[in-house]
C-alpha positions as CSV (number, residue, x, y, z in Angstrom):
1,X,99.7,2.1,30.1
2,X,102.0,3.8,32.7
3,X,105.6,2.8,33.3
4,X,104.7,0.8,36.5
5,X,102.1,-1.4,34.7
6,X,104.6,-1.9,31.8
7,X,107.3,-3.1,34.2
8,X,104.9,-5.4,36.0
9,X,103.7,-7.0,32.7
10,X,107.3,-7.4,31.5
11,X,108.3,-9.1,34.8
12,X,105.3,-11.5,34.5
13,X,106.2,-12.4,30.9
14,X,109.8,-13.1,31.8
15,X,108.6,-15.4,34.7
16,X,106.2,-17.3,32.3
17,X,109.1,-17.7,29.8
18,X,111.4,-19.1,32.5
19,X,108.6,-21.5,33.5
20,X,108.1,-22.7,30.0
21,X,111.8,-23.2,29.4
22,X,111.9,-25.1,32.7
23,X,109.0,-27.3,31.6
24,X,110.5,-28.0,28.2
25,X,113.8,-28.8,29.8
26,X,112.1,-31.1,32.3
27,X,110.3,-33.0,29.5
28,X,113.5,-33.2,27.5
29,X,115.3,-34.5,30.5
30,X,112.5,-37.0,31.1
31,X,112.6,-38.2,27.6
32,X,116.4,-38.7,27.8
33,X,116.1,-40.4,31.1
34,X,113.5,-42.9,29.9
35,X,115.7,-43.9,27.0
36,X,118.9,-44.0,29.1
37,X,120.3,-47.3,30.2
38,X,120.6,-46.0,33.8
39,X,116.8,-45.9,34.1
40,X,116.3,-48.7,36.6
41,X,113.2,-50.3,37.9
42,X,112.7,-50.5,41.6
43,X,113.4,-54.2,41.4
44,X,116.8,-53.6,39.8
45,X,117.7,-51.2,42.7
46,X,116.5,-53.8,45.3
47,X,116.2,-57.4,44.0
48,X,113.8,-58.3,46.7
49,X,111.4,-55.5,46.0
50,X,108.3,-55.7,43.8
51,X,106.7,-52.6,42.4
52,X,103.4,-51.5,43.9
53,X,100.3,-50.8,41.8
54,X,100.9,-47.1,41.8
55,X,104.6,-47.5,41.0
56,X,103.8,-49.9,38.2
57,X,101.2,-47.7,36.5
58,X,103.4,-44.6,36.8
59,X,106.3,-46.5,35.2
60,X,104.3,-47.7,32.2
61,X,102.7,-44.3,31.8
62,X,106.0,-42.6,31.8
63,X,107.4,-45.1,29.3
64,X,104.4,-44.6,27.0
65,X,104.8,-40.8,27.1
66,X,108.3,-40.9,25.7
67,X,107.9,-43.7,23.2
68,X,105.4,-43.2,20.4
69,X,105.3,-47.0,19.8
70,X,104.0,-47.7,23.3
71,X,100.5,-46.8,24.4
72,X,98.8,-47.3,27.7
73,X,95.0,-46.8,28.1
74,X,92.4,-47.7,30.7
75,X,90.3,-50.6,29.5
76,X,87.2,-51.5,31.4
77,X,86.7,-51.5,35.2
78,X,87.7,-53.8,38.0
79,X,85.9,-54.6,41.3
80,X,88.1,-52.2,43.3
81,X,86.8,-49.2,41.3
82,X,90.0,-48.7,39.3
83,X,90.3,-49.4,35.6
84,X,92.2,-52.3,34.0
85,X,95.1,-51.0,31.9
86,X,96.0,-52.1,28.4
87,X,99.6,-51.5,27.4
88,X,100.4,-52.0,23.7
89,X,103.8,-52.1,22.0
90,X,103.4,-51.6,18.2
91,X,106.2,-50.2,16.1
92,X,103.7,-49.3,13.4
93,X,101.7,-47.3,15.9
94,X,98.4,-48.8,14.7
95,X,97.4,-50.0,18.1
96,X,94.6,-51.8,16.3
97,X,94.1,-55.6,16.0
98,X,92.4,-55.4,12.6
99,X,95.1,-53.3,11.0
100,X,97.8,-55.5,12.6
101,X,96.1,-58.6,11.1
102,X,95.9,-57.0,7.7
103,X,99.7,-56.5,7.9
104,X,100.1,-60.2,8.8
105,X,101.3,-59.6,12.3
106,X,101.2,-62.0,15.2
107,X,99.9,-60.9,18.6
108,X,101.3,-61.8,22.0
109,X,99.3,-61.1,25.2
110,X,101.0,-61.0,28.6
111,X,99.0,-61.0,31.8
112,X,100.5,-60.1,35.2
113,X,99.4,-60.4,38.8
114,X,96.3,-62.5,38.4
115,X,97.6,-63.6,41.8
116,X,99.4,-60.5,43.2
117,X,101.2,-62.5,45.7
118,X,103.0,-63.9,42.7
119,X,104.3,-60.6,41.2
120,X,107.3,-61.8,39.1
121,X,105.5,-60.8,35.9
122,X,105.0,-57.2,37.0
123,X,108.7,-56.5,37.4
124,X,109.8,-58.7,34.5
125,X,107.4,-56.9,32.2
126,X,108.5,-53.4,33.3
127,X,112.1,-54.4,32.4
128,X,111.1,-56.1,29.1
129,X,109.3,-53.1,27.6
130,X,111.9,-50.7,28.9
131,X,114.7,-52.8,27.3
132,X,112.8,-52.9,24.0
133,X,112.4,-49.2,24.1
134,X,116.1,-48.7,24.8
135,X,117.1,-51.1,22.0
136,X,118.7,-53.4,24.5
137,X,116.5,-56.0,22.8
138,X,116.7,-56.1,19.0
139,X,113.7,-54.0,17.9
140,X,113.6,-55.8,14.5
141,X,112.1,-58.8,16.4
142,X,109.0,-56.7,16.8
143,X,108.6,-55.8,13.1
144,X,105.8,-58.3,12.7
145,X,104.7,-58.7,16.3
146,X,102.4,-56.7,18.6
147,X,102.8,-57.1,22.4
148,X,99.7,-56.4,24.5
149,X,100.2,-56.4,28.2
150,X,98.0,-56.2,31.3
151,X,100.4,-54.6,33.9
152,X,98.3,-55.8,36.9
153,X,95.1,-57.8,36.4
154,X,94.0,-58.2,40.0
155,X,94.2,-54.6,41.1
156,X,92.2,-55.1,44.3
157,X,94.6,-57.9,45.4
158,X,97.6,-55.8,44.5
159,X,96.4,-52.9,46.7
160,X,95.9,-55.4,49.6
161,X,99.7,-55.3,50.0
162,X,101.5,-57.1,52.8
163,X,104.3,-59.6,53.6
164,X,102.7,-62.5,55.3
165,X,99.8,-63.9,53.2
166,X,102.1,-66.5,51.5
167,X,103.7,-68.4,54.3
168,X,105.6,-70.8,52.0
169,X,107.1,-68.2,49.7
170,X,110.6,-66.7,49.8
171,X,110.3,-63.0,49.1
172,X,109.7,-60.3,47.9
173,X,109.5,-58.0,50.8
174,X,105.9,-56.9,50.0
175,X,103.3,-58.3,47.7
176,X,99.6,-58.4,47.1
177,X,96.8,-60.9,48.1
178,X,95.4,-63.7,46.0
179,X,91.8,-62.7,46.3
180,X,90.5,-59.7,44.5
181,X,88.2,-57.0,45.9
182,X,85.3,-59.5,46.0
183,X,87.7,-62.1,47.5
184,X,87.5,-64.1,44.2
185,X,90.4,-66.1,42.7
186,X,90.4,-64.6,39.3
187,X,92.1,-67.7,37.8
188,X,88.8,-69.5,38.3
189,X,86.6,-66.7,36.9
190,X,87.2,-66.6,33.2
191,X,83.9,-68.3,32.3
192,X,81.6,-67.3,35.1
193,X,82.9,-63.7,35.1
194,X,81.6,-62.9,38.6
195,X,84.1,-60.0,38.7
196,X,84.3,-56.8,36.7
197,X,87.9,-57.8,36.2
198,X,87.0,-60.9,34.2
199,X,84.3,-59.0,32.2
200,X,86.9,-56.4,31.2
201,X,89.5,-59.1,30.5
202,X,87.0,-61.1,28.3
203,X,86.5,-58.0,26.3
204,X,90.2,-57.2,26.1
205,X,91.1,-60.7,25.1
206,X,88.6,-60.8,22.3
207,X,89.5,-57.3,21.1
208,X,93.0,-58.5,20.4
209,X,92.4,-62.2,19.7
210,X,96.0,-63.1,20.6
211,X,97.9,-66.0,19.0
212,X,99.8,-66.7,22.2
213,X,98.9,-65.9,25.8
214,X,101.3,-65.8,28.8
215,X,99.8,-65.6,32.3
216,X,102.7,-65.2,34.8
217,X,102.6,-67.2,38.1
218,X,104.6,-68.5,41.1
219,X,104.1,-72.1,42.1
220,X,103.6,-73.9,45.4
221,X,104.4,-77.6,45.7
222,X,107.4,-80.0,45.8
223,X,111.0,-78.8,46.1
224,X,113.3,-79.3,43.1
225,X,116.2,-77.6,41.3
226,X,114.4,-75.6,38.7
227,X,113.5,-71.9,39.1
228,X,110.7,-72.2,36.5
229,X,108.2,-74.9,35.6
230,X,105.7,-74.5,32.7
231,X,102.0,-75.3,32.2
232,X,101.4,-75.4,28.5
233,X,98.0,-75.7,26.9
234,X,96.9,-79.3,27.1
235,X,97.7,-80.7,23.7
236,X,94.8,-83.0,23.2
237,X,92.3,-80.4,24.3
238,X,93.8,-77.8,21.9
239,X,94.2,-80.5,19.2
240,X,94.9,-80.2,15.5
241,X,97.7,-78.4,13.6
242,X,98.2,-75.8,16.3
243,X,98.8,-78.4,19.0
244,X,101.2,-80.2,16.7
245,X,103.0,-77.0,16.1
246,X,103.2,-76.3,19.9
247,X,104.4,-79.8,20.8
248,X,106.9,-80.3,17.9
249,X,108.3,-76.8,17.4
250,X,107.4,-74.2,19.9
251,X,107.9,-76.1,23.2
252,X,111.3,-77.7,22.1
253,X,112.5,-74.3,21.1
254,X,111.4,-72.6,24.4
255,X,112.9,-75.3,26.5
256,X,116.2,-75.1,24.6
257,X,116.3,-71.3,24.8
258,X,115.7,-71.2,28.5
259,X,118.4,-73.8,29.1
260,X,120.8,-71.7,27.1
261,X,119.9,-68.7,29.2
262,X,120.6,-70.7,32.4
263,X,117.0,-71.1,33.4
264,X,116.3,-74.7,32.5
265,X,112.6,-75.5,32.7
266,X,110.6,-78.6,33.4
267,X,106.8,-79.2,32.9
268,X,104.8,-78.0,35.9
269,X,105.4,-80.4,38.8
270,X,101.9,-81.7,39.3
271,X,102.9,-84.7,41.5
272,X,100.9,-87.3,43.5
273,X,103.2,-87.2,46.6
274,X,106.7,-86.6,45.5
275,X,108.0,-86.0,41.9
276,X,110.0,-89.3,41.9
277,X,106.7,-91.1,41.3
278,X,106.1,-89.1,38.2
279,X,104.3,-85.9,37.3
280,X,101.1,-85.3,35.3
281,X,100.2,-82.8,32.7
282,X,97.8,-80.2,34.1
283,X,94.2,-80.3,32.7
284,X,93.6,-76.7,31.9
285,X,89.9,-76.4,32.3
286,X,88.2,-73.3,30.8
287,X,87.9,-71.6,34.2
288,X,91.7,-71.2,34.2
289,X,93.5,-68.6,32.0
290,X,95.2,-71.3,29.8
291,X,92.0,-73.2,29.3
292,X,90.0,-70.1,28.5
293,X,92.6,-69.2,25.9
294,X,92.3,-72.6,24.3
295,X,88.6,-72.0,23.8
296,X,89.7,-69.3,21.4
297,X,92.4,-71.5,19.7
298,X,95.2,-69.6,21.3
299,X,98.3,-71.3,22.7
300,X,98.6,-70.4,26.3
301,X,101.3,-70.7,29.0
302,X,101.4,-70.4,32.7
303,X,105.1,-70.0,33.7
304,X,105.3,-71.0,37.3
305,X,108.4,-69.8,39.1
306,X,109.3,-71.7,42.2
307,X,108.3,-70.2,45.6
308,X,111.5,-71.3,47.4
309,X,113.9,-69.7,44.8
310,X,115.0,-66.1,45.5
311,X,112.9,-63.4,44.0
312,X,115.7,-62.1,41.7
313,X,115.9,-65.5,40.0
314,X,112.1,-65.7,39.7
315,X,111.8,-62.3,38.0
316,X,114.8,-62.9,35.7
317,X,113.5,-66.3,34.6
318,X,110.1,-64.7,33.8
319,X,111.8,-62.0,31.8
320,X,113.8,-64.6,29.9
321,X,110.7,-66.7,29.1
322,X,108.9,-63.7,27.6
323,X,112.0,-62.8,25.6
324,X,112.3,-66.4,24.4
325,X,108.6,-66.3,23.3
326,X,109.3,-63.0,21.4
327,X,112.3,-64.6,19.6
328,X,110.2,-67.7,18.7
329,X,107.2,-65.8,17.4
330,X,109.4,-63.5,15.3
331,X,111.3,-66.4,13.7
332,X,108.2,-68.6,13.1
333,X,105.3,-66.2,12.6
334,X,104.1,-67.5,9.3
335,X,104.1,-71.1,10.3
336,X,102.5,-70.3,13.7
337,X,99.6,-68.2,12.1
338,X,99.0,-70.9,9.5
339,X,98.7,-73.6,12.1
340,X,96.3,-71.5,14.2
341,X,94.1,-70.7,11.2
342,X,94.0,-74.4,10.4
343,X,92.7,-75.1,13.9
344,X,90.0,-72.5,13.7
345,X,88.8,-73.8,10.3
346,X,88.8,-77.3,11.6
347,X,86.7,-76.3,14.6
348,X,84.2,-74.6,12.3
349,X,83.7,-77.8,10.3
350,X,83.8,-80.3,13.2
351,X,80.6,-82.2,13.9
352,X,81.6,-84.3,16.8
353,X,83.1,-82.2,19.6
354,X,84.9,-83.5,22.7
355,X,83.9,-81.4,25.7
356,X,85.4,-83.3,28.7
357,X,88.7,-85.1,29.2
358,X,90.4,-87.7,31.4
359,X,94.0,-88.6,31.8
360,X,95.2,-91.7,29.9
361,X,97.1,-93.3,32.8
362,X,98.4,-96.1,30.4
363,X,100.5,-93.6,28.4
364,X,103.5,-91.7,29.6
365,X,106.9,-90.5,28.5
366,X,110.2,-90.4,30.3
367,X,111.6,-87.0,31.1
368,X,114.8,-86.0,32.8
369,X,114.2,-84.5,36.2
370,X,116.5,-82.6,38.5
371,X,115.2,-82.9,42.1
372,X,116.1,-83.2,45.7
373,X,115.9,-86.4,47.7
374,X,112.6,-86.7,49.5
375,X,112.4,-88.4,52.9
376,X,110.5,-88.5,56.1
377,X,111.5,-87.7,59.6
378,X,109.8,-87.1,63.0
379,X,108.2,-83.7,63.2
380,X,109.4,-81.4,65.9
381,X,105.9,-79.8,66.0
382,X,103.5,-82.8,65.9
383,X,105.8,-85.6,66.8
384,X,104.5,-87.5,63.7
385,X,106.1,-88.3,60.4
386,X,106.7,-85.3,58.1
387,X,108.0,-85.0,54.5
388,X,111.1,-83.0,53.8
389,X,113.4,-82.4,50.8
390,X,117.2,-82.6,51.4
391,X,118.9,-79.9,49.3
392,X,122.2,-81.5,50.2
393,X,121.1,-84.5,48.1
394,X,120.3,-83.3,44.6
395,X,119.6,-85.9,42.0
396,X,119.0,-86.2,38.2
397,X,117.0,-89.1,36.9
398,X,114.3,-90.2,34.6
399,X,110.7,-90.0,35.8
400,X,107.3,-90.7,34.0
401,X,105.4,-87.7,32.6
402,X,101.7,-88.5,32.1
403,X,100.6,-85.9,29.6
404,X,98.1,-87.6,27.4
405,X,94.4,-87.0,27.8
406,X,91.5,-88.7,26.1
407,X,88.0,-87.4,25.4
408,X,85.5,-88.7,28.0
409,X,82.4,-86.9,26.7
410,X,81.7,-86.0,23.0
411,X,78.7,-84.2,21.6
412,X,77.2,-83.7,18.2
413,X,77.4,-80.0,17.4
414,X,74.0,-78.5,16.4
415,X,73.6,-76.1,13.5
416,X,72.4,-73.6,16.1
417,X,71.5,-73.0,19.7
418,X,68.6,-71.0,20.8
419,X,68.7,-69.2,24.2
420,X,65.7,-67.7,25.9
421,X,66.3,-64.0,26.5
422,X,65.6,-64.4,30.2
423,X,69.2,-65.8,30.5
424,X,70.7,-62.4,29.9
425,X,73.9,-63.2,31.9
426,X,74.7,-66.0,29.5
427,X,73.9,-63.9,26.5
428,X,76.2,-61.1,27.9
429,X,79.1,-63.4,28.3
430,X,78.7,-64.8,24.8
431,X,78.7,-61.2,23.5
432,X,81.8,-60.3,25.5
433,X,83.6,-63.2,23.7
434,X,82.7,-62.0,20.2
435,X,79.9,-64.6,19.5
436,X,77.7,-63.7,16.6
437,X,74.0,-63.9,17.3
438,X,70.6,-62.9,16.0
439,X,67.2,-62.5,17.7
440,X,63.9,-64.0,16.8
441,X,61.6,-61.3,15.3
442,X,58.4,-63.1,16.3
443,X,57.1,-65.8,18.7
444,X,58.0,-69.1,17.0
445,X,57.0,-72.7,17.8
446,X,60.0,-74.9,17.0
447,X,60.5,-78.6,16.8
448,X,64.0,-79.2,18.0
449,X,66.2,-81.2,20.4
450,X,66.1,-80.4,24.1
451,X,68.1,-81.8,27.0
452,X,66.6,-83.0,30.2
453,X,69.1,-83.1,33.1
454,X,69.1,-86.8,34.3
455,X,71.7,-86.6,37.0
456,X,74.5,-84.3,38.4
457,X,76.6,-83.8,41.5
458,X,77.0,-80.6,43.3
459,X,79.7,-79.4,45.7
460,X,78.6,-79.4,49.4
461,X,80.5,-76.2,50.1
462,X,80.9,-73.1,47.9
463,X,83.6,-73.0,45.3
464,X,84.4,-69.4,44.3
465,X,80.9,-68.3,45.1
466,X,79.2,-71.2,43.4
467,X,77.9,-74.8,44.1
468,X,79.6,-76.1,41.0
469,X,77.9,-79.0,39.2
470,X,79.8,-82.0,37.8
471,X,79.2,-85.4,36.3
472,X,76.2,-84.1,34.5
473,X,74.2,-86.6,32.4
474,X,71.4,-85.6,30.0
475,X,68.6,-87.2,28.1
476,X,67.7,-85.9,24.6
477,X,64.2,-85.4,23.5
478,X,62.7,-84.1,20.2
479,X,59.9,-81.8,21.0
480,X,58.0,-78.6,20.1
481,X,58.9,-75.6,22.2
482,X,57.6,-72.0,21.9
483,X,60.4,-69.5,21.8
484,X,59.6,-65.8,22.0
485,X,60.4,-62.7,20.0
486,X,63.8,-61.5,21.2
487,X,65.2,-64.9,22.1
488,X,68.7,-65.4,20.8
489,X,69.9,-67.7,18.0
490,X,73.6,-68.6,18.0
491,X,74.6,-70.4,14.8
492,X,77.6,-72.6,14.8
493,X,80.3,-72.6,12.1
494,X,81.8,-69.5,13.7
495,X,85.4,-69.0,14.5
496,X,84.5,-69.1,18.2
497,X,82.7,-72.5,17.9
498,X,84.8,-74.1,20.7
499,X,83.7,-71.4,23.2
500,X,80.1,-71.7,22.1
501,X,80.0,-75.5,22.5
502,X,81.9,-75.8,25.7
503,X,79.9,-73.2,27.5
504,X,76.4,-74.1,26.2
505,X,76.7,-77.9,26.5
506,X,75.7,-78.7,30.1
507,X,78.0,-81.7,30.4
508,X,81.1,-79.7,29.9
509,X,83.0,-79.1,33.2
510,X,83.0,-75.3,32.8
511,X,79.7,-74.9,31.1
512,X,77.3,-72.1,32.1
513,X,75.1,-74.9,33.5
514,X,78.0,-76.2,35.7
515,X,78.4,-72.7,37.1
516,X,74.8,-72.5,38.2
517,X,73.5,-70.1,35.5
518,X,70.5,-72.3,34.9
519,X,69.7,-73.6,38.4
520,X,66.1,-72.4,38.3
521,X,65.2,-75.4,36.2
522,X,66.4,-77.8,39.0
523,X,63.5,-77.0,41.3
524,X,60.0,-78.2,40.7
525,X,57.6,-75.2,40.8
526,X,54.2,-77.0,40.9
527,X,53.1,-80.1,42.9
528,X,50.0,-81.9,44.2
529,X,48.1,-82.4,47.4
530,X,47.8,-86.1,48.0
531,X,44.2,-86.1,49.3
532,X,43.0,-84.1,46.3
533,X,45.0,-85.9,43.7
534,X,43.7,-89.4,44.8
535,X,40.6,-89.2,42.7
536,X,42.3,-87.6,39.7
537,X,45.0,-90.3,39.9
538,X,42.3,-93.1,39.6
539,X,40.8,-91.3,36.6
540,X,44.3,-91.0,34.9
541,X,44.9,-94.8,35.3
542,X,41.4,-95.7,34.2
543,X,41.9,-93.7,31.0
544,X,45.5,-94.8,30.2
545,X,45.8,-98.6,29.9
546,X,49.6,-98.6,29.2
547,X,50.3,-96.4,32.3
548,X,48.1,-98.5,34.4
549,X,50.0,-101.7,33.4
550,X,53.4,-100.0,34.1
551,X,52.1,-98.8,37.4
552,X,50.8,-102.2,38.5
553,X,54.0,-103.9,37.3
554,X,56.1,-101.6,39.4
555,X,53.9,-102.2,42.4
556,X,54.3,-105.9,41.9
557,X,58.1,-105.9,41.5
558,X,59.1,-103.1,44.0
559,X,58.1,-103.7,47.6
560,X,59.2,-100.3,48.9
561,X,57.1,-98.7,46.1
562,X,54.2,-100.9,47.0
563,X,54.3,-99.8,50.6
564,X,54.7,-96.0,49.9
565,X,51.4,-94.3,49.0
566,X,53.0,-91.0,48.2
567,X,55.6,-92.6,45.9
568,X,52.7,-94.3,44.0
569,X,50.8,-91.0,43.6
570,X,53.9,-89.2,42.5
571,X,54.6,-91.9,39.9
572,X,51.2,-91.3,38.3
573,X,51.6,-87.5,38.6
574,X,55.0,-87.6,36.8
575,X,53.5,-89.7,33.9
576,X,50.5,-87.4,33.5
577,X,49.8,-84.2,31.6
578,X,49.8,-82.3,35.0
579,X,53.6,-82.7,35.5
580,X,55.5,-79.6,34.5
581,X,57.5,-80.1,31.3
582,X,60.1,-77.5,32.2
583,X,61.3,-79.2,35.4
584,X,65.0,-80.2,34.7
585,X,64.6,-79.2,31.1
586,X,67.7,-77.4,30.0
587,X,66.3,-74.3,28.4
588,X,68.8,-73.9,25.5
589,X,67.4,-75.5,22.4
590,X,69.5,-77.4,19.9
591,X,68.6,-77.0,16.2
592,X,70.1,-80.0,14.5
593,X,69.5,-79.1,10.8
């Protein structure tokens, strides 16, 4: 090697060394910055600013890189082509539900921006995890608690960023849109899972099986003094020891803590006209986040900050609610887990299962409410009477709170359901939710209970991409049905029985039948030509004395029937062997013993 080459090599080595030192220094500085109390979120720098999708993911990624007890990973896909993210805070660094359960830990799942125009949870969660990392929040609270967080659930909506899609909302400067990339409201999609977002979320939820679930929102509706209102899991729907624990211990504690932290709460203001007339408990059907969580015996909350309060207060109250929940779970972990396990065991043993609910309007409790006087005046736009709330006239008074529901439909749980493999979308969703199942090894003729759909109503216009069925009534029939090798058997007695029953029983308001997964059975596939069937109809009556008598009796008593030739032929057809047995027959069999 000549001297020139040697000097060139020496210079390059020196430059590489300087670069390495610079990189190490940069990483060291970053680590120091991320644990420094001056590390502010964009919201803390501007209290009317909410972090964008990119800014949010970069923040959590940076936080995870400098804190070994925080981990962020992509989890599944969303409709916009970007992955859902899973952020986990676990001081034992297991990042595994099974290991955490073996250690007796409780699990809290926090979901943000299901409606990205309601972004309080995004900014509150950034501050929450940062403050835990910086020991601003007592880290010993997390000794027996794992926090799982979805930074932004509706990524497509978050990327559709603007400042005018929520005309009734005060701030922030910019925010996302309610619909996702398929223009779906994801808080109606937890059962039907039309979105990749919901598919990924179902898998994430069942991976972690959280004990408590928080889904952060902002509310529309009446005006009142509170920054935050709260939708809690409907107590009669959840039922059992876990509902008693929530009502008697958890909720009083959360309400008291929030009041102490200057963010007094009230139940979600679900009012008829104005709150003065009373408010009603929200029936959290399974399509909603809280109702979906209840199918898994998880207590769920939708904190609803008020649209007309400033964004700073909305974010801070969301932060305080999450912190109040952490304190409660840390102090009551053993009792909480015991109550939940009792609920799960009771569900496994329960024979009679309520699947639909209605409000008990005869029962209410008085609660203290801080509102604003509501009145009517002439509209300057329409010239007609309009409602307004006068913030110069605050009041505090007792109002009725209707929060008791009673079962309106109850079914006997079978020992197993059998689902034809043709309904793969139903089977997929059961699998995403951790339902255990087996497949028939051979074609099998079974005697079992089948439903026939007697009646139902359907929406006249689409609802989230479906013509949702409601008011479903069924008729039970014992019959022999041939099921094929590969068809799926779902035994009950599982920890997920509530999910199984409320999705597979067609009368349930958010069953797979209600969401149109079985609509093929509602259309008759074969029929008759009247002029051909005439002769066959006569032979059928001549060979069936009972049918002939019923037919003649109906002709005698029903004038419209007597004067309608087609109706008479159709009556004979429907009572003959030629009428297709699968028309309106719900294809999921019920094995009763």
